[in-house]
N, C-alpha and C positions, 0 to 999 in steps of 0.2 A: 723624469726620475727622483726619486728622493732621495736625499742626502744625511738626514734625520729623522728621527720619530720620537715623541714623549705622548705617553698617554697619562691623564688623571681624572678629570672630570670631562675634559675634552682629549681629542686625537691632534698634537700639531704634529705637521709636518715638513720641514723645510726642503724645499727644490732647487735643486743644479743652479737653474734661472734667477733663484735668490727671493723668491718667494717663500713666505709661509704662509703654510694653510690649515685654520682649526675648524673642525670635523666635529660636529656635533651627533655622536651616534643614538641620541633618545630621538631624535626627530629627523634625522636623517637631512642634516644642513651643513652646507659650508659655505667658511666664508675667506676670502682673501686678508690676513692680516697686516703685512707688510710685502710690498711691491719687489722690492729690493732692497741691499745693504751700499745703498746709494754707487760705488763703483765696484763690481765685480760679484763675484758668490758671497751667501751668505753659505759657512758653514761649520758653526758653533752655534745651539743653544741648551740652555740650560734654564729650567722652571724652577722658580722658589715655591715649592708649594706653603697655603697656608697664607701668602702673604699677597698674591695674586698678581707678582714681576714675574717675568723672565729678562732673560739676557741673550743677543744674540753675538755673532761678531762674525768677519767674512776680511774679505780680499783687503779692503778698505784701511784694515789695521785698526779697527776702531769698535769698542765696544758697547751697544745701547742696550738700555736698559725701560725695558715699557714697565705701562701698568697695563694689566692683563680686560681690566674691565673697560677701558678708555682705550687700549689698544694706541695711546700718545709716550712718547719717550719723555721719559722723565729723570736719565740723567747717562751721562755721555763719558765716553774713556777714548785713550789711545795707547794702543800695545809698540812701546817702542823697545830697541835692542837693547839691553845690559850697560853694553859698551857706549850707549849713547847716554845714560845714568850716569855715567861718572864722571863725564864732562861738564856737567853743572855744578 
């Protein structure tokens, strides 16, 4: 069951099980480009058009930036509550 969808050159679909599928509608091809967001569901996806990058977020409180051409993580971050930032 899709949780999020984005379309530019390819159709990207984020599923409830954490997978992200990339569809090339010109030749009817499908590829799984992410199998899960480590622990739990992937629920956020943003495509950075023109930079060949996309960012995902999920139940593990992580933000992962991927290179869309290589499908590799190029940057990582973690979401922390604002009160935890005050303690630093």
